C-alpha positions in Angstrom: 81.4 -25.9 -33.9 78.3 -27.9 -33.7 73.9 -28.1 -35.6 71.4 -29.7 -34.6 69.4 -31.7 -36.9 65.6 -33.1 -36.5 64.7 -35.9 -37.9 60.6 -36.5 -37.7 58.9 -39.7 -39.6 56.3 -37.1 -39.4 52.7 -38.6 -39.8 53.7 -41.7 -41.5 52.9 -45.9 -40.4 55.1 -47.1 -37.8 57.3 -47.8 -40.5 58.4 -44.7 -41.3 59.5 -44.9 -37.2 61.2 -48.0 -37.6 62.8 -46.2 -40.6 64.3 -43.4 -39.1 66.0 -45.6 -36.6 68.1 -46.7 -39.0 68.7 -43.9 -40.8 69.6 -42.4 -37.1 71.9 -45.6 -36.6 73.5 -44.5 -39.8 74.4 -40.8 -39.6 76.1 -42.0 -36.6 78.3 -44.6 -38.1 78.7 -42.0 -40.9 79.7 -39.0 -38.5 82.0 -41.2 -37.1 83.5 -41.6 -40.2 84.1 -38.3 -41.0 85.7 -37.2 -37.6 82.3 -36.3 -36.2 80.7 -37.2 -33.0 77.5 -37.0 -32.2 74.8 -37.0 -29.4 70.9 -37.8 -29.2 69.7 -34.7 -27.6 66.2 -36.2 -27.9 63.8 -39.2 -28.4 60.7 -39.8 -29.0 59.8 -43.4 -29.4 57.0 -45.3 -31.3 55.3 -47.6 -31.4 57.7 -50.5 -31.8 60.7 -50.7 -29.6 63.7 -49.8 -30.5 61.9 -47.2 -33.4 61.4 -43.5 -33.3 58.9 -40.8 -34.3 61.5 -37.9 -34.0 64.8 -37.5 -32.7 67.3 -34.3 -32.1 70.7 -35.1 -32.9 73.9 -32.9 -32.2 76.6 -32.3 -34.6 79.9 -31.5 -33.6 83.8 -31.4 -34.4 86.8 -30.7 -33.5 89.2 -28.4 -32.8 89.9 -25.4 -35.5 88.9 -25.1 -38.9 86.0 -27.6 -38.3 82.3 -26.0 -38.4 83.0 -26.3 -42.4 82.9 -29.8 -42.2 79.7 -29.7 -40.0 78.6 -27.8 -42.1 79.2 -29.9 -44.9 77.9 -33.3 -43.3 74.9 -31.5 -42.6 73.5 -30.3 -45.3 74.5 -34.4 -46.6 71.7 -35.5 -44.5 69.3 -32.5 -44.9 66.0 -33.2 -46.9 64.0 -35.5 -47.2 65.7 -39.4 -46.6 64.3 -42.6 -47.7 64.9 -45.9 -46.3 64.8 -48.6 -48.9 63.2 -51.7 -47.2 60.8 -54.0 -47.5 58.2 -54.0 -43.8 59.4 -55.4 -41.4 56.1 -55.3 -39.6 53.5 -56.0 -42.9 53.5 -58.5 -45.7 52.7 -59.0 -48.6 52.8 -55.0 -48.7 54.4 -53.5 -51.9 55.9 -50.8 -51.2 59.7 -50.5 -49.7 60.3 -46.8 -49.6 60.0 -45.0 -46.3 60.5 -41.8 -45.9 61.7 -39.6 -43.1 62.7 -35.5 -42.9 65.3 -33.9 -41.3 66.0 -30.2 -41.0 68.3 -28.3 -39.0 66.6 -26.9 -35.8 67.3 -24.0 -34.2 68.2 -25.4 -29.9 69.8 -22.3 -28.1 67.3 -19.1 -27.8 69.1 -16.1 -27.0 69.2 -14.4 -24.0 69.2 -11.1 -23.3 71.4 -9.7 -21.9 70.5 -6.3 -18.8 72.9 -3.7 -17.7 71.8 0.0 -16.2 74.1 1.5 -18.0 72.7 0.1 -21.5 69.2 2.6 -19.8 69.0 6.0 -20.6 66.6 7.3 -17.4 65.5 10.5 -17.7 63.1 12.7 -15.3 59.9 14.1 -15.8 56.3 16.1 -15.3 53.0 14.1 -15.7 49.7 14.6 -15.1 46.6 13.5 -13.8 46.4 12.3 -9.5 49.4 13.4 -7.2 48.8 16.8 -6.3 50.8 19.3 -7.7 54.1 18.7 -6.0 54.5 15.7 -7.7 54.8 17.9 -11.4 56.6 20.4 -10.3 59.4 18.2 -8.9 59.7 16.5 -12.0 59.7 12.8 -10.1 58.2 11.1 -13.2 60.9 8.4 -14.8 61.3 8.2 -18.4 63.8 4.7 -18.7 64.7 3.9 -22.5 66.7 0.2 -23.1 68.6 1.7 -26.2 69.2 -2.0 -27.6 65.7 -2.7 -28.0 64.3 0.0 -28.0 61.9 -0.4 -24.9 60.6 2.6 -23.5 58.5 2.8 -19.5 57.0 6.1 -17.8 57.1 5.3 -14.5 55.2 7.6 -11.8 54.1 5.6 -9.7 55.3 6.9 -6.2 56.5 10.0 -5.0 60.1 9.9 -5.3 62.3 10.0 -7.9 64.1 6.7 -6.6 61.2 4.9 -6.3 60.3 5.4 -9.7 63.6 4.7 -10.9 63.3 1.8 -9.8 60.3 0.7 -11.3 61.4 1.7 -15.0 64.0 -0.5 -14.3 62.5 -3.6 -13.0 59.5 -2.7 -15.7 62.3 -3.1 -18.7 63.3 -6.4 -17.0 60.2 -7.8 -17.1 60.0 -7.0 -20.6 62.9 -8.2 -21.9 62.7 -11.9 -19.6 58.8 -11.5 -22.0 60.3 -11.3 -24.7 62.8 -14.2 -24.5 60.4 -16.0 -23.4 58.2 -15.4 -26.8 61.5 -16.1 -27.9 62.0 -19.1 -27.2 58.0 -20.1 -27.7 58.1 -19.5 -31.2 61.4 -21.7 -32.1 59.9 -24.5 -30.1 56.3 -24.2 -32.0 58.7 -24.0 -35.0 60.3 -27.3 -34.0 57.6 -29.4 -34.3 56.2 -27.8 -37.2 58.9 -29.9 -38.8 56.8 -33.0 -38.2 54.0 -32.0 -40.5 55.4 -31.0 -43.1 57.7 -34.3 -44.1 57.4 -34.5 -47.8 57.1 -37.9 -49.5 58.9 -38.9 -53.1 62.7 -36.8 -54.7 64.0 -37.8 -51.3 67.4 -36.8 -51.3 69.1 -39.5 -50.0 68.3 -43.1 -50.1 69.9 -45.9 -47.7 69.1 -49.7 -47.7 70.6 -52.1 -45.5 
């Protein structure tokens, strides 16, 4: 069982990227105390060395029954996080609260499996160019992919077997297009998190 958390400094000042790096270390240490493992899947560096604008973290447990512990731990680190400390870059700045957002983030988008057994193939007749022979021979193919409901009709060839092959290829293409669209939507949602940082009313406050 594992959960991915995306930590983002949003469009905040450079201190927020600094705060994210400190909160990330605190989260990793806390996970170790709970006998959980963490892995930095992806990080985006900040303007200053050792800081991060964002970090995607995988939190995992070991053995059976660990899923509840992972989810509970991730929930404790989800929301608006606050690192409370003076700015290390600017003197005379009264602000001490630097905010970071942390949210669960789906990473692995499902890939649609495809087998010919999932497809119902029916011969049919179609009108249009092709001559009387094609209409009488019912060489056109109507193929239905039962799990997704995709339906295609192919009548470009004069042989049933060729239209059948083309229909199966067309269904595969549409399933691949759907998977790519799903993956793109997941990446878009992930980037949207960077703009959704809510300052104030933090769910967790950490200090040096």
